[in-house]
KOLPA-191248 format. One record per residue: x, y, z of N, C-alpha, C, O in turn; chain; residue number from 1. Coordinates in nm, 4 decimals. Example, Ala and Ser with C-alpha at 12.3 -4.5 7.8 and 13.67 -1.06 7.14 Angstrom:
<recs>
     n_xx     n_yy     n_zz    ca_xx    ca_yy    ca_zz     c_xx     c_yy     c_zz     o_xx     o_yy     o_zz chain resi
   1.3190  -0.5690   0.7800   1.2300  -0.4500   0.7800   1.3200  -0.3300   0.7800   1.4236  -0.3319   0.8465     A    1
   1.2850  -0.2250   0.7080   1.3670  -0.1060   0.7140   1.2900   0.0030   0.7870   1.3409   0.1138   0.8039     A    2
</recs>
This chain:
<recs>
     n_xx     n_yy     n_zz    ca_xx    ca_yy    ca_zz     c_xx     c_yy     c_zz     o_xx     o_yy     o_zz chain resi
   5.9153   9.9636   4.1356   6.0119   9.8786   4.0729   6.1041   9.8154   4.1761   6.1491   9.7020   4.1595     A    1
   6.1315   9.8888   4.2817   6.2184   9.8370   4.3863   6.1546   9.7167   4.4539   6.2249   9.6230   4.4916     A    2
   6.0205   9.7175   4.4703   5.9561   9.6031   4.5359   5.9602   9.4791   4.4469   5.9718   9.3681   4.4989     A    3
   5.9513   9.4938   4.3166   5.9606   9.3792   4.2258   6.1007   9.3209   4.2306   6.1169   9.1989   4.2326     A    4
   6.2010   9.4054   4.2323   6.3386   9.3601   4.2395   6.3642   9.2886   4.3719   6.4341   9.1874   4.3745     A    5
   6.3090   9.3395   4.4807   6.3271   9.2768   4.6125   6.2599   9.1395   4.6155   6.3151   9.0438   4.6697     A    6
   6.1387   9.1306   4.5559   6.0678   9.0036   4.5517   6.1434   8.9010   4.4679   6.1518   8.7844   4.5065     A    7
   6.1980   8.9419   4.3552   6.2738   8.8518   4.2697   6.3995   8.8035   4.3402   6.4369   8.6869   4.3282     A    8
   6.4646   8.8927   4.4134   6.5868   8.8506   4.4808   6.5547   8.7540   4.5947   6.6360   8.6666   4.6250     A    9
   6.4371   8.7674   4.6593   6.3997   8.6749   4.7655   6.3669   8.5371   4.7091   6.4055   8.4361   4.7679     A   10
   6.2969   8.5310   4.5970   6.2587   8.4025   4.5400   6.3745   8.3352   4.4695   6.3722   8.2136   4.4503     A   11
   6.4731   8.4087   4.4314   6.5863   8.3465   4.3641   6.7021   8.3204   4.4596   6.8148   8.2979   4.4156     A   12
   6.6753   8.3233   4.5907   6.7781   8.2927   4.6907   6.8137   8.1446   4.6780   6.7269   8.0601   4.7001     A   13
   6.9397   8.1092   4.6427   6.9763   7.9693   4.6195   6.9635   7.8829   4.7453   6.9302   7.7648   4.7344     A   14
   6.9882   7.9365   4.8603   6.9775   7.8592   4.9836   6.8322   7.8197   5.0101   6.8024   7.7064   5.0481     A   15
   6.7438   7.9158   4.9892   6.6016   7.8893   5.0105   6.5501   7.7880   4.9085   6.4738   7.6985   4.9450     A   16
   6.5890   7.7993   4.7845   6.5472   7.7067   4.6795   6.5976   7.5654   4.7092   6.5239   7.4681   4.6937     A   17
   6.7217   7.5549   4.7515   6.7799   7.4245   4.7845   6.7069   7.3615   4.9021   6.6761   7.2423   4.9000     A   18
   6.6792   7.4413   5.0048   6.6089   7.3896   5.1228   6.4692   7.3419   5.0857   6.4256   7.2363   5.1317     A   19
   6.3988   7.4183   5.0033   6.2643   7.3806   4.9611   6.2680   7.2526   4.8773   6.1830   7.1651   4.8938     A   20
   6.3652   7.2420   4.7887   6.3807   7.1219   4.7059   6.4080   6.9995   4.7928   6.3483   6.8939   4.7720     A   21
   6.4981   7.0134   4.8898   6.5284   6.9020   4.9802   6.4069   6.8625   5.0636   6.3857   6.7441   5.0900     A   22
   6.3274   6.9602   5.1052   6.2061   6.9322   5.1819   6.1063   6.8518   5.0986   6.0463   6.7565   5.1483     A   23
   6.0888   6.8895   4.9739   5.9971   6.8169   4.8852   6.0480   6.6744   4.8614   5.9698   6.5794   4.8648     A   24
   6.1776   6.6593   4.8374   6.2359   6.5259   4.8157   6.2200   6.4397   4.9402   6.1852   6.3221   4.9300     A   25
   6.2452   6.4969   5.0576   6.2306   6.4211   5.1829   6.0861   6.3775   5.2040   6.0610   6.2650   5.2471     A   26
   5.9916   6.4652   5.1740   5.8499   6.4308   5.1893   5.8113   6.3182   5.0933   5.7394   6.2258   5.1315     A   27
   5.8587   6.3258   4.9695   5.8291   6.2201   4.8722   5.8911   6.0868   4.9147   5.8274   5.9821   4.9030     A   28
   6.0149   6.0905   4.9640   6.0802   5.9672   5.0118   6.0046   5.9080   5.1300   5.9831   5.7869   5.1357     A   29
   5.9645   5.9923   5.2239   5.8898   5.9436   5.3404   5.7585   5.8797   5.2964   5.7202   5.7747   5.3481     A   30
   5.6900   5.9418   5.2021   5.5641   5.8862   5.1523   5.5883   5.7522   5.0820   5.5133   5.6568   5.1022     A   31
   5.6933   5.7456   4.9993   5.7226   5.6209   4.9275   5.7588   5.5092   5.0246   5.7076   5.3980   5.0117     A   32
   5.8478   5.5367   5.1236   5.8863   5.4343   5.2211   5.7673   5.3921   5.3070   5.7529   5.2743   5.3397     A   33
   5.6834   5.4866   5.3430   5.5635   5.4534   5.4210   5.4700   5.3625   5.3433   5.4184   5.2649   5.3976     A   34
   5.4480   5.3942   5.2165   5.3615   5.3114   5.1318   5.4223   5.1720   5.1129   5.3510   5.0717   5.1173     A   35
   5.5524   5.1662   5.0921   5.6200   5.0367   5.0751   5.6100   4.9528   5.2019   5.5829   4.8330   5.1946     A   36
   5.6315   5.0138   5.3174   5.6210   4.9411   5.4446   5.4794   4.8885   5.4637   5.4604   4.7731   5.5019     A   37
   5.3799   4.9729   5.4373   5.2409   4.9304   5.4538   5.2095   4.8134   5.3607   5.1450   4.7165   5.4009     A   38
   5.2553   4.8233   5.2372   5.2316   4.7150   5.1416   5.2971   4.5855   5.1844   5.2369   4.4788   5.1725     A   39
   5.4202   4.5930   5.2341   5.4909   4.4724   5.2788   5.4266   4.4140   5.4039   5.4162   4.2921   5.4172     A   40
   5.3839   4.4993   5.4948   5.3245   4.4517   5.6200   5.1904   4.3837   5.5964   5.1505   4.2975   5.6747     A   41
   5.1207   4.4206   5.4905   4.9884   4.3641   5.4632   4.9879   4.2739   5.3400   4.8825   4.2492   5.2814     A   42
   5.1034   4.2255   5.3012   5.1175   4.1398   5.1836   5.0891   3.9946   5.2210   5.1557   3.9389   5.3083     A   43
   4.9910   3.9331   5.1556   4.9576   3.7929   5.1831   5.0733   3.7001   5.1500   5.0931   3.5996   5.2182     A   44
   5.1492   3.7318   5.0476   5.2622   3.6466   5.0092   5.3675   3.6439   5.1195   5.4309   3.5408   5.1418     A   45
   5.3865   3.7548   5.1877   5.4824   3.7596   5.2973   5.4355   3.6708   5.4123   5.5154   3.5979   5.4710     A   46
   5.3067   3.6766   5.4446   5.2511   3.5906   5.5495   5.2639   3.4439   5.5136   5.2971   3.3617   5.5989     A   47
   5.2379   3.4104   5.3886   5.2499   3.2719   5.3430   5.3953   3.2256   5.3521   5.4233   3.1127   5.3923     A   48
   5.4869   3.3140   5.3144   5.6294   3.2808   5.3201   5.6739   3.2552   5.4635   5.7500   3.1619   5.4892     A   49
   5.6272   3.3365   5.5561   5.6613   3.3158   5.6973   5.6055   3.1833   5.7482   5.6739   3.1096   5.8192     A   50
   5.4819   3.1535   5.7120   5.4212   3.0266   5.7531   5.4986   2.9102   5.6937   5.5223   2.8100   5.7612     A   51
   5.5379   2.9229   5.5688   5.6148   2.8172   5.5024   5.7455   2.7908   5.5772   5.7818   2.6751   5.5984     A   52
   5.8157   2.8949   5.6170   5.9405   2.8785   5.6926   5.9143   2.8148   5.8289   5.9912   2.7297   5.8736     A   53
   5.8063   2.8558   5.8949   5.7712   2.7988   6.0254   5.7427   2.6492   6.0129   5.7893   2.5695   6.0944     A   54
   5.6665   2.6118   5.9110   5.6318   2.4709   5.8901   5.7564   2.3906   5.8543   5.7734   2.2785   5.9022     A   55
   5.8429   2.4461   5.7713   5.9659   2.3770   5.7328   6.0536   2.3509   5.8549   6.1043   2.2402   5.8726     A   56
   6.0715   2.4532   5.9392   6.1528   2.4349   6.0608   6.0912   2.3299   6.1532   6.1625   2.2451   6.2070     A   57
   5.9596   2.3351   6.1719   5.8925   2.2375   6.2590   5.9055   2.0970   6.2013   5.9281   2.0014   6.2755     A   58
   5.8914   2.0838   6.0697   5.9041   1.9535   6.0059   6.0443   1.8975   6.0153   6.0621   1.7792   6.0441     A   59
   6.1445   1.9812   5.9914   6.2840   1.9365   6.0047   6.3111   1.8847   6.1456   6.3694   1.7778   6.1637     A   60
   6.2679   1.9620   6.2447   6.2934   1.9233   6.3833   6.2206   1.7938   6.4186   6.2757   1.7075   6.4869     A   61
   6.0974   1.7809   6.3720   6.0202   1.6604   6.4021   6.0835   1.5367   6.3387   6.0934   1.4325   6.4035     A   62
   6.1262   1.5471   6.2133   6.1895   1.4325   6.1465   6.3215   1.3989   6.2155   6.3538   1.2816   6.2343     A   63
   6.3966   1.5002   6.2526   6.5216   1.4755   6.3251   6.4928   1.4074   6.4589   6.5618   1.3124   6.4961     A   64
   6.3918   1.4551   6.5311   6.3551   1.3927   6.6592   6.3169   1.2463   6.6412   6.3541   1.1614   6.7222     A   65
   6.2426   1.2172   6.5352   6.1936   1.0808   6.5124   6.3053   0.9853   6.4706   6.2858   0.8637   6.4694     A   66
   6.4204   1.0389   6.4368   6.5341   0.9555   6.3973   6.6491   0.9643   6.4968   6.7618   0.9259   6.4656     A   67
   6.6210   1.0143   6.6154   6.7206   1.0275   6.7213   6.6692   0.9574   6.8459   6.5575   0.9833   6.8908     A   68
   6.7515   0.8674   6.9023   6.7115   0.7968   7.0244   6.8359   0.7420   7.0929   6.9215   0.6804   7.0295     A   69
   6.8442   0.7654   7.2225   6.9584   0.7217   7.3026   6.9066   0.6293   7.4120   6.8198   0.6683   7.4901     A   70
   6.9589   0.5076   7.4184   6.9116   0.4108   7.5178   6.9339   0.4605   7.6602   6.8666   0.4148   7.7525     A   71
   7.0284   0.5544   7.6795   7.0565   0.6069   7.8138   6.9508   0.7076   7.8590   6.9362   0.7318   7.9789     A   72
   6.8773   0.7663   7.7652   6.7677   0.8587   7.7973   6.6471   0.8219   7.7125   6.5962   0.9030   7.6351     A   73
   6.6037   0.7005   7.7284   6.4944   0.6472   7.6478   6.3648   0.7243   7.6708   6.2926   0.7543   7.5758     A   74
   6.3353   0.7561   7.7960   6.2112   0.8285   7.8269   6.2096   0.9654   7.7585   6.1077   1.0055   7.7022     A   75
   6.3217   1.0367   7.7633   6.3301   1.1677   7.6993   6.3171   1.1591   7.5484   6.2505   1.2420   7.4864     A   76
   6.3811   1.0581   7.4889   6.3729   1.0398   7.3444   6.2327   1.0055   7.2982   6.1847   1.0590   7.1982     A   77
   6.1666   0.9161   7.3712   6.0303   0.8781   7.3335   5.9322   0.9927   7.3572   5.8335   1.0058   7.2848     A   78
   5.9585   1.0750   7.4573   5.8746   1.1934   7.4791   5.8899   1.2892   7.3609   5.7918   1.3475   7.3148     A   79
   6.0130   1.3054   7.3121   6.0356   1.3907   7.1944   5.9601   1.3358   7.0742   5.9051   1.4124   6.9950     A   80
   5.9570   1.2027   7.0600   5.8811   1.1415   6.9513   5.7330   1.1747   6.9651   5.6682   1.2142   6.8681     A   81
   5.6799   1.1586   7.0858   5.5374   1.1859   7.1075   5.5062   1.3341   7.0882   5.4025   1.3691   7.0317     A   82
   5.5955   1.4211   7.1350   5.5741   1.5652   7.1207   5.5842   1.6107   6.9752   5.5306   1.7157   6.9399     A   83
   5.6513   1.5341   6.8916   5.6713   1.5702   6.7511   5.5652   1.5121   6.6594   5.5637   1.5419   6.5400     A   84
   5.4765   1.4297   6.7133   5.3812   1.3581   6.6282   5.2375   1.3837   6.6716   5.2109   1.4315   6.7818     A   85
   5.1463   1.3505   6.5817   5.0037   1.3626   6.6073   4.9306   1.2552   6.5278   4.9899   1.1893   6.4424     A   86
   4.8044   1.2380   6.5554   4.7212   1.1466   6.4784   4.7651   1.0022   6.4883   4.8061   0.9549   6.5944     A   87
   4.7556   0.9322   6.3751   4.7861   0.7889   6.3699   4.9320   0.7605   6.4053   4.9604   0.6613   6.4725     A   88
   5.0234   0.8442   6.3621   5.1648   0.8241   6.3950   5.1851   0.8282   6.5464   5.2582   0.7458   6.6012     A   89
   5.1223   0.9215   6.6127   5.1333   0.9317   6.7582   5.0720   0.8088   6.8254   5.1265   0.7581   6.9235     A   90
   4.9603   0.7614   6.7737   4.8963   0.6405   6.8300   4.9867   0.5182   6.8130   4.9954   0.4351   6.9034     A   91
   5.0537   0.5063   6.6988   5.1451   0.3940   6.6769   5.2623   0.3985   6.7746   5.3027   0.2954   6.8283     A   92
   5.3160   0.5166   6.7972   5.4279   0.5309   6.8913   5.3835   0.4908   7.0310   5.4536   0.4168   7.0999     A   93
   5.2688   0.5387   7.0723   5.2180   0.5101   7.2062   5.1838   0.3624   7.2221   5.2148   0.3024   7.3250     A   94
   5.1204   0.3037   7.1215   5.0773   0.1635   7.1309   5.1953   0.0673   7.1381   5.1889  -0.0317   7.2109     A   95
   5.3016   0.0938   7.0651   5.4147   0.0012   7.0619   5.5290   0.0403   7.1531   5.6386  -0.0148   7.1423     A   96
   5.5054   0.1341   7.2425   5.6139   0.1893   7.3233   5.6805   0.0862   7.4136   5.8033   0.0822   7.4197     A   97
   5.6053   0.0037   7.4829   5.6646  -0.0921   7.5782   5.7568  -0.1912   7.5069   5.8690  -0.2153   7.5515     A   98
   5.7097  -0.2478   7.3975   5.7899  -0.3442   7.3222   5.9139  -0.2756   7.2634   6.0236  -0.3314   7.2655     A   99
   5.8954  -0.1563   7.2120   6.0070  -0.0833   7.1527   6.1123  -0.0495   7.2580   6.2321  -0.0632   7.2334     A  100
   6.0670  -0.0053   7.3755   6.1613   0.0255   7.4845   6.2472  -0.0958   7.5169   6.3682  -0.0834   7.5360     A  101
   6.1852  -0.2122   7.5232   6.2582  -0.3357   7.5550   6.3641  -0.3641   7.4479   6.4771  -0.4004   7.4808     A  102
   6.3287  -0.3479   7.3216   6.4227  -0.3730   7.2122   6.5420  -0.2768   7.2178   6.6564  -0.3182   7.1987     A  103
   6.5152  -0.1492   7.2439   6.6225  -0.0495   7.2483   6.7130  -0.0734   7.3688   6.8349  -0.0593   7.3585     A  104
   6.6547  -0.1092   7.4820   6.7362  -0.1373   7.6015   6.8287  -0.2572   7.5771   6.9438  -0.2571   7.6207     A  105
   6.7783  -0.3581   7.5083   6.8611  -0.4756   7.4787   6.9710  -0.4414   7.3786   7.0848  -0.4859   7.3936     A  106
   6.9379  -0.3636   7.2778   7.0360  -0.3285   7.1742   7.1385  -0.2271   7.2257   7.2527  -0.2257   7.1796     A  107
   7.0988  -0.1431   7.3200   7.1858  -0.0409   7.3802   7.2522   0.0485   7.2742   7.3725   0.0739   7.2795     A  108
   7.1732   0.0943   7.1802   7.2257   0.1793   7.0728   7.1960   0.3267   7.0989   7.1059   0.3631   7.1744     A  109
   7.2758   0.4087   7.0332   7.2540   0.5534   7.0330   7.2405   0.5936   6.8864   7.3320   0.5727   6.8068     A  110
   7.1269   0.6507   6.8519   7.1018   0.6926   6.7149   7.0832   0.8437   6.7126   7.0019   0.8988   6.7868     A  111
   7.1594   0.9096   6.6267   7.1456   1.0546   6.6108   7.1211   1.0863   6.4641   7.1682   1.0158   6.3748     A  112
   7.0472   1.1927   6.4413   7.0166   1.2344   6.3047   7.0512   1.3814   6.2873   7.0366   1.4624   6.3788     A  113
   7.0973   1.4130   6.1679   7.1295   1.5509   6.1321   7.0624   1.5804   5.9986   7.0786   1.5050   5.9026     A  114
   6.9871   1.6899   5.9922   6.9201   1.7284   5.8682   7.0235   1.7861   5.7725   7.0952   1.8804   5.8061     A  115
   7.0304   1.7278   5.6521   7.1215   1.7773   5.5486   7.0516   1.8774   5.4569   7.1048   1.9849   5.4290     A  116
   6.9346   1.8418   5.4114   6.8541   1.9263   5.3228   6.7079   1.8957   5.3497   6.6734   1.7871   5.3962     A  117
   6.6224   1.9928   5.3199   6.4791   1.9681   5.3339   6.4021   2.0637   5.2448   6.4524   2.1683   5.2037     A  118
   6.2788   2.0252   5.2161   6.1907   2.1109   5.1371   6.0466   2.0730   5.1653   6.0141   1.9560   5.1854     A  119
   5.9614   2.1733   5.1663   5.8186   2.1456   5.1722   5.7737   2.1166   5.0300   5.8045   2.1923   4.9380     A  120
   5.7023   2.0090   5.0122   5.6516   1.9760   4.8797   5.5061   2.0169   4.8647   5.4555   2.0271   4.7529     A  121
   5.4387   2.0403   4.9761   5.3005   2.0878   4.9760   5.2784   2.1719   5.1003   5.3392   2.1478   5.2047     A  122
   5.1905   2.2714   5.0881   5.1469   2.3480   5.2047   5.0076   2.4015   5.1774   4.9878   2.4812   5.0858     A  123
   4.9120   2.3580   5.2562   4.7754   2.4075   5.2497   4.7439   2.4676   5.3861   4.7073   2.3968   5.4799     A  124
   4.7588   2.5982   5.3953   4.7416   2.6665   5.5232   4.5977   2.6550   5.5715   4.5739   2.6378   5.6910     A  125
   4.5020   2.6643   5.4805   4.3606   2.6593   5.5206   4.3232   2.5273   5.5853   4.2536   2.5252   5.6868     A  126
   4.3690   2.4169   5.5273   4.3336   2.2862   5.5842   4.4321   2.2421   5.6921   4.4068   2.1441   5.7622     A  127
   4.5437   2.3129   5.7061   4.6420   2.2778   5.8081   4.7187   2.1514   5.7750   4.7498   2.0721   5.8639     A  128
   4.7497   2.1319   5.6468   4.8231   2.0130   5.6017   4.9462   2.0557   5.5231   4.9449   2.1567   5.4527     A  129
   5.0530   1.9767   5.5364   5.1764   2.0036   5.4621   5.2492   1.8720   5.4395   5.2243   1.7731   5.5084     A  130
   5.3392   1.8720   5.3424   5.4234   1.7549   5.3151   5.5679   1.8028   5.3076   5.5964   1.9111   5.2566     A  131
   5.6581   1.7202   5.3593   5.7995   1.7568   5.3660   5.8855   1.6413   5.3167   5.8515   1.5244   5.3354     A  132
   5.9968   1.6754   5.2536   6.0981   1.5781   5.2149   6.2269   1.6202   5.2854   6.2671   1.7363   5.2781     A  133
   6.2913   1.5253   5.3537   6.4102   1.5573   5.4323   6.5208   1.4578   5.4009   6.4982   1.3368   5.4001     A  134
   6.6405   1.5092   5.3750   6.7597   1.4248   5.3621   6.8320   1.4307   5.4958   6.8607   1.5385   5.5479     A  135
   6.8610   1.3131   5.5505   6.9228   1.3024   5.6828   7.0541   1.2276   5.6765   7.0771   1.1452   5.5880     A  136
   7.1392   1.2580   5.7719   7.2556   1.1746   5.7994   7.2272   1.1103   5.9344   7.2143   1.1798   6.0352     A  137
   7.2175   0.9783   5.9364   7.1840   0.9049   6.0581   7.3068   0.8272   6.1033   7.3670   0.7530   6.0257     A  138
   7.3429   0.8452   6.2296   7.4572   0.7752   6.2878   7.4068   0.6845   6.3986   7.3397   0.7295   6.4915     A  139
   7.4397   0.5557   6.3879   7.4017   0.4570   6.4893   7.5293   0.4094   6.5579   7.6219   0.3599   6.4937     A  140
   7.5315   0.4258   6.6901   7.6467   0.3824   6.7693   7.6041   0.2648   6.8561   7.5261   0.2821   6.9497     A  141
   7.6551   0.1440   6.8255   7.6218   0.0258   6.9057   7.7059   0.0227   7.0340   7.7922   0.1083   7.0534     A  142
   7.6812  -0.0750   7.1209   7.7554  -0.0822   7.2475   7.9069  -0.0910   7.2300   7.9811  -0.0451   7.3168     A  143
   7.9548  -0.1497   7.1187   8.1001  -0.1611   7.1004   8.1645  -0.0270   7.0649   8.2870  -0.0161   7.0598     A  144
   8.0817   0.0750   7.0405   8.1334   0.2097   7.0208   8.1737   0.2452   6.8800   8.2155   0.3588   6.8576     A  145
   8.1639   0.1549   6.7822   8.2031   0.1847   6.6448   8.0793   0.2332   6.5676   7.9955   0.1521   6.5283     A  146
   8.0675   0.3649   6.5458   7.9476   0.4177   6.4808   7.9435   0.3882   6.3310   8.0465   0.3799   6.2641     A  147
   7.8224   0.3728   6.2813   7.8001   0.3603   6.1373   7.7091   0.4755   6.0956   7.6156   0.5130   6.1664     A  148
   7.7399   0.5298   5.9791   7.6642   0.6445   5.9303   7.6034   0.6109   5.7955   7.6667   0.5476   5.7109     A  149
   7.4799   0.6542   5.7769   7.4143   0.6367   5.6474   7.3314   0.7608   5.6191   7.2958   0.8366   5.7094     A  150
   7.3023   0.7791   5.4927   7.2148   0.8890   5.4540   7.0798   0.8309   5.4171   7.0701   0.7231   5.3586     A  151
   6.9769   0.9042   5.4525   6.8414   0.8564   5.4315   6.7536   0.9724   5.3855   6.7746   1.0872   5.4248     A  152
   6.6562   0.9410   5.3026   6.5573   1.0409   5.2608   6.4228   1.0005   5.3179   6.3797   0.8860   5.3040     A  153
   6.3577   1.0950   5.3816   6.2294   1.0685   5.4452   6.1226   1.1600   5.3854   6.1496   1.2736   5.3463     A  154
   6.0011   1.1068   5.3796   5.8843   1.1850   5.3403   5.7910   1.1909   5.4599   5.7638   1.0888   5.5231     A  155
   5.7425   1.3092   5.4906   5.6539   1.3236   5.6051   5.5317   1.4065   5.5722   5.5340   1.4914   5.4830     A  156
   5.4255   1.3805   5.6456   5.3036   1.4600   5.6387   5.2940   1.5372   5.7695   5.3140   1.4806   5.8770     A  157
   5.2637   1.6648   5.7608   5.2507   1.7496   5.8791   5.1066   1.7967   5.8923   5.0379   1.8213   5.7932     A  158
   5.0629   1.8086   6.0163   4.9290   1.8570   6.0464   4.9405   1.9679   6.1502   5.0156   1.9566   6.2471     A  159
   4.8652   2.0753   6.1284   4.8655   2.1845   6.2258   4.7788   2.1436   6.3449   4.6650   2.0998   6.3281     A  160
   4.8341   2.1585   6.4652   4.7613   2.1288   6.5885   4.7558   2.2561   6.6728   4.8107   2.3593   6.6343     A  161
   4.6902   2.2481   6.7865   4.6841   2.3636   6.8767   4.8217   2.4029   6.9285   4.8429   2.5174   6.9685     A  162
   4.9154   2.3081   6.9279   5.0504   2.3356   6.9800   5.1541   2.3488   6.8687   5.2741   2.3463   6.8962     A  163
   5.1107   2.3626   6.7454   5.2033   2.3815   6.6342   5.1926   2.2699   6.5317   5.1041   2.1847   6.5400     A  164
   5.2833   2.2710   6.4351   5.2851   2.1721   6.3278   5.3560   2.0462   6.3758   5.4650   2.0528   6.4327     A  165
   5.2921   1.9302   6.3518   5.3492   1.8029   6.3961   5.3377   1.6995   6.2845   5.2537   1.7109   6.1952     A  166
   5.4242   1.5981   6.2920   5.4207   1.4895   6.1939   5.2984   1.4021   6.2169   5.2714   1.3601   6.3295     A  167
   5.2250   1.3751   6.1105   5.1131   1.2815   6.1190   5.1446   1.1532   6.0426   5.0730   1.0539   6.0559     A  168
   5.2507   1.1547   5.9632   5.2973   1.0345   5.8925   5.4442   1.0554   5.8578   5.4886   1.1677   5.8337     A  169
   5.5192   0.9441   5.8558   5.6613   0.9509   5.8222   5.7039   0.8183   5.7631   5.6706   0.7121   5.8158     A  170
   5.7782   0.8247   5.6528   5.8272   0.7024   5.5902   5.9475   0.7309   5.5026   5.9814   0.8463   5.4764     A  171
   6.0115   0.6241   5.4577   6.1266   0.6350   5.3682   6.0802   0.6824   5.2304   5.9745   0.6418   5.1821     A  172
   6.1596   0.7678   5.1686   6.1328   0.8087   5.0315   6.1759   0.6953   4.9396   6.2754   0.6283   4.9673     A  173
   6.1032   0.6726   4.8313   6.1430   0.5679   4.7375   6.2820   0.5957   4.6807   6.3169   0.7106   4.6537     A  174
   6.3597   0.4912   4.6631   6.4957   0.5036   4.6118   6.5074   0.4211   4.4851   6.4555   0.3097   4.4774     A  175
   6.5765   0.4768   4.3847   6.6027   0.4028   4.2615   6.4774   0.3823   4.1791   6.3727   0.4412   4.2058     A  176
   6.4905   0.2970   4.0776   6.3773   0.2696   3.9902   6.3496   0.3880   3.9009   6.4181   0.4900   3.9070     A  177
   6.2502   0.3734   3.8193   6.2130   0.4837   3.7322   6.0628   0.4994   3.7353   5.9886   0.4087   3.7732     A  178
   6.0213   0.6149   3.6952   5.8785   0.6436   3.6923   5.8159   0.5661   3.5772   5.8810   0.5422   3.4755     A  179
   5.6901   0.5270   3.5925   5.6238   0.4559   3.4839   5.6165   0.5432   3.3588   5.5974   0.6645   3.3673     A  180
   5.6318   0.4812   3.2458   5.6289   0.5529   3.1197   5.4869   0.5975   3.0889   5.3910   0.5235   3.1110     A  181
   5.4748   0.7198   3.0375   5.3438   0.7711   2.9979   5.3305   0.7743   2.8466   5.2306   0.8230   2.7936     A  182
   5.4319   0.7221   2.7764   5.4281   0.7216   2.6303   5.3332   0.6130   2.5820   5.3206   0.5072   2.6436     A  183
   5.2679   0.6408   2.4725   5.1814   0.5413   2.4097   5.2493   0.4919   2.2835   5.3261   0.5648   2.2207     A  184
   5.2215   0.3706   2.2472   5.2835   0.3150   2.1269   5.2418   0.3914   2.0034   5.1235   0.4193   1.9839     A  185
   5.3390   0.4258   1.9192   5.3072   0.5019   1.7983   5.3396   0.4222   1.6772   5.3197   0.4693   1.5652     A  186
</recs>
């Protein structure tokens, strides 16, 4: 009978029970956090989200570069344009560069752009294509030094290249007007 009483007193030791309970809870927490980390690390949605942010940042920078040019550093500005573009847009920049340089040197303007808002409207990671809409604040400073500021909305197409995402097309977003009616006469 003494051995049964001794065994009961050992198993009912509150310190030992508490320690065992905490050990089980810690093991369960470690397993849950490990499983959660593994799931997050291998989640396709997380990878897509990261790619989306990367493309958005590259698109914002490219659109800002394409709307910024200083006659005092024309070569640097045009290099930024070329580095930000690919495909037909890059060919257009290269083909018209000499004439454009002459116009900017004569005008002696400084144009800067600041991204106000932006959003990707399309992203196809497999084909390496994306579309971006960017709201900009563009400031043009002529030789007399009195700057003018305007806001502009741009639509761009991005293409993935070996050196990252670059603009393959850029144009003004349509302003005003209304969408064509899809209602039929009743």
